[in-house]
C-alpha positions, 0 to 999 in steps of 0.5 A: 464536524460530527458523523454517526453511522448505522452498520456501515463499515469495513468488510475486508482489508488488504495490506502490502509491504515491499519485500526489502528492508533498510537497516537504519544503522547502516545509514550514518556510515555512508551519509555521515548522519541520520540512521537509528535503530530498527529497519524501514520498508523500502519499495523496489526500483520497479515499485511506485505508489500505483503498483503498491496500491494494486498489491494491497487492493488485490489482497482485500478483494481476494479475502472477500471474493463476493465483493463487487466495488462500485467505486474506487478511491486512491489516496497518496502523497506521491502520485506517479502522475499529475494531470492524469488519474492514477486510480485508473491504472489500479482499476485496470489491474483489478479488472473492474468494470468500466462503469465503476468510477475511479478517483484520486485523492492526492497531496496530503496524508489527510487525503486518506481520510477524505477517501474513506469519508467519500466511501462511507457517504456512498450507498454502495460497496467502495474500495479505498486504496492508499499507498506511499513511498516516504523518503528525503535527503540522505541522512535526514530524519525523514529518510530514516523514519519513513517507510513504504507501503500500501493498505486498502479497505472495502467499505459497505453496508452490512451483508450487502456483499459480505458481513461488516467486520468493523462497524464505523460508529462515529467520526469527529473531524477538526480542521485548522490551517497552520504550516507545520510540514510542507513540500512544494510540487517537484521537491523530493523532500518535505520541510518542517517548522520547529518541532515544538510548534507542530507538537503543541498544535496537534496535542490540542487538536488531538485532545479536543477530537478525542473528547468530542468523540467520547462525548458524542458516544457517551463513552469513557476512555476506559471503553477504548480497547485499542488507540491508534494515533498516526500522522506525519509528526511522530513526536506529536503522535506520541504526546497525544497518545500519552495524554489521551487517558487511554491505558498505555497497554491499549495504545497501538504500536504504529510499526515505526521500529520495523516498517516506518511511517508510511504516510497516507498508507499508515492509518489503514495499515496500522488499523489492519494490524489491529483488526487482524488480532481484534476480538468481537465487540472491541472498540478501536479509536483511530486518531489521525493528526494531519492538518487538523484531527480526525477521530474515528471510532470503530467497533468489531462485530462477531463476524471478525472472528471468522475472518482470516487475513491471507497476508497479515502485516506481522507475516509481511514484516518477518518476510522482508529481506535486507537491501544495502543503503547504496542500492536504496539510494540508487533506486531512489535516484539519489546516487547516480550509478553507471547504467548498462551500456545498452540503449535506454528503452523507447517511450511506450506507445499510449495507443498500443497500451490502450488496445491491450489494456486487459492484457497489459494491466489485467494480465488476462489471457485467452482459452481456445475451444480445446482448453489451451491457454494463450499468453498473451491472448490469441486472436479469435472468439475465445474466452478470456482467462484472467491469470493474475491470481494463478501460481506458476512454476519456473521451468528454466531461467537466465541471468542477463547482466547486459540488458538495460535495467535500473537494477541489474542483473535482469532475471528472466524465467519461463513460467508454466502456470497452473492449469495451462499457459506458459510465458517468459517473464521477468522475476523481481524481489529475488536475488539471482543466486536464489533462483531455481528450476521448479521454484514457485512464483506468483504474479505482481504488478510492477513498472518495467521502466519509465521513458519520457515520463511514461510509466510502462506498467506490466506484470512480473513474477516473484517467488512464493514465500511461506513465512519468509522462505521461498516455496 
């Protein structure tokens, strides 16, 4: 199916890579097989696709403060909940108005394309959020090749909220039913048919989609400045890129060496890495091979030269820190470890959470008539004080090796926030020996624990890092 658009496209984007990296060379010595070269991104024990998505969306909104999304779409292959919309937690954490609808697009990597199409078909500003945690059994190819991450885009008409940075010019979509990769509900690993089968089918689909797009637009392959080919079948992606006719120096690195294949997050994550260095007037062909082929042509506008991403993908890659393979397995629930000998936490109260949504999800405090900031918010007719984007300073801390945690020890700190407000808060993405009084922190949306299938989401603090160094 063909689509042509008139100056509607991306006005902002945001990406998020978890702090931890797994060295693939450490896998085989433990698992007996698998591994390889390079690293893959690893979500922490307190991160799931919902929390990953929140972090990417915050960046997109922070970089475009005048944007007011009127719809939210969330795509992932690994939702935190079924029978419940996961996008509503993202909606609450971003403090969007209740009149802004939030929807999930779940189950496959192609769900990302469905969410983008829904945003494009809208007449208002839309926020598309994608996130995935990819993995499989220890020592498997999927474990090594996968990666965890999130990406987001704000899509709007030109100058509705902000100028379009990358116009979506055309879209060719092909759909075919064939069983190449699948995962049944509840299974933690994907299964794959013989590799050559999927490679053959996707090579043909990709070539047809590219040819149709070039025919529709009247362009030649020489007019493509950047070619992105992503999908769950890495060998097919490489084959299509080689046979596309696009010069090899214009084929985009899909971050497999140091991040991994991030599934539903990959199309927008890799696209963001290109937009961060793209020049005005360049054409980007995004080809996604998943249950068919979607070829999307974007053209950057003069406005992109004035846009600076606050958290470039390259900086996030270089800022990562290692995680041991054993800890990775424990975080994934693949290696049972002795828990702290303390009672496990009780099931969170749904009714209590509903009464405190602005605080629990949005991290909104209050400010009294004397300008004193209260965290959590105090009772009274006082003004609300959103705090999720406010930095703070550690005034004291403790390391608790006895409290229940999925990844002990627990590091608690008392944080003084810039402009007022003090709160005891758990630290994350930090090694205990690196914590210091006076350290600067920022807030991040995380999962405190899960009990009886209920994820207890709240905010933690993490060190502010500049080029990988704590500030």
